[in-house]
N, C-alpha and C positions, 0 to 999 in steps of 0.2 A: 504493499500499500504506499502511496505517496503521502508526504506530509501536506497538510492543508491549513490555511489561515482563513478565519472567518472574522469579519468586522461587523459590529452592531452599533446602533445609534439610538438608545432610548431617549424619550423625552415626553414632555406633557405636564398637565397640572399635578400638583401634590397637595393633598389636604392635610393640614397639621393641627388645626384648631377650629372649634365651631364658633368662637367669638369673632367679632369683626367680619372680615371676608374670609379669613382662614385659608387662603389658597396662595400657593406660590408656584411659579414655573420652574421646571427642572429640565436639564439636558444631560447628555452623557455620551460617551464613547467607549467601546469595548472591543477587545480582540481575543480570539481563541486560536491557539496553535496546536493542532493535533499531531503529535510526534509519531504515534503509531495508530493502529486501529482501535486500540483499547485505552490509550492514555493521552491526555492533552493538558495544556497549561492555558490559563486565561487571565487577563487583566482588564479592569474597567475603571473609569473615572465618571462621577456623577456630580452635578452641581445644582443646588436649589438656590434660587435667587430670592432676596429680600425676605428672609426668614426672621421672625421676632417682631416685636413692636417698638417703634421709635421712642415712644413716651415712657416705656417701662424698663425693659432689658436691653433695648437697643435692637437695631436691624442690621442684618449682615448676610453675606452669601456663605453657603456651607458647601465644601468640597468633600467628597468620599472617594478614596482610592482603594481598590480591592485587587487582590491577586488570589488565584487558587488553582488547584489541580482537579482534573476530571478523570474518572475511570468509567469506561463504558462496558456494559455487560451484554 
């Protein structure tokens, strides 16, 4: 089997609180590299924009970086 690379691009609204509008927009990018037919490695980055409330805790963007391994059965 040949090694393959898959690229993904999640995005959309994220609901985090029922007060106020409680919605933020999120984007992301990920890739998976299948080393063999049964094993692969993946990495992803996601960002949620304008999380929090300016008047209380502050408002910021949140980045999430993840890496992982996949075993296929």
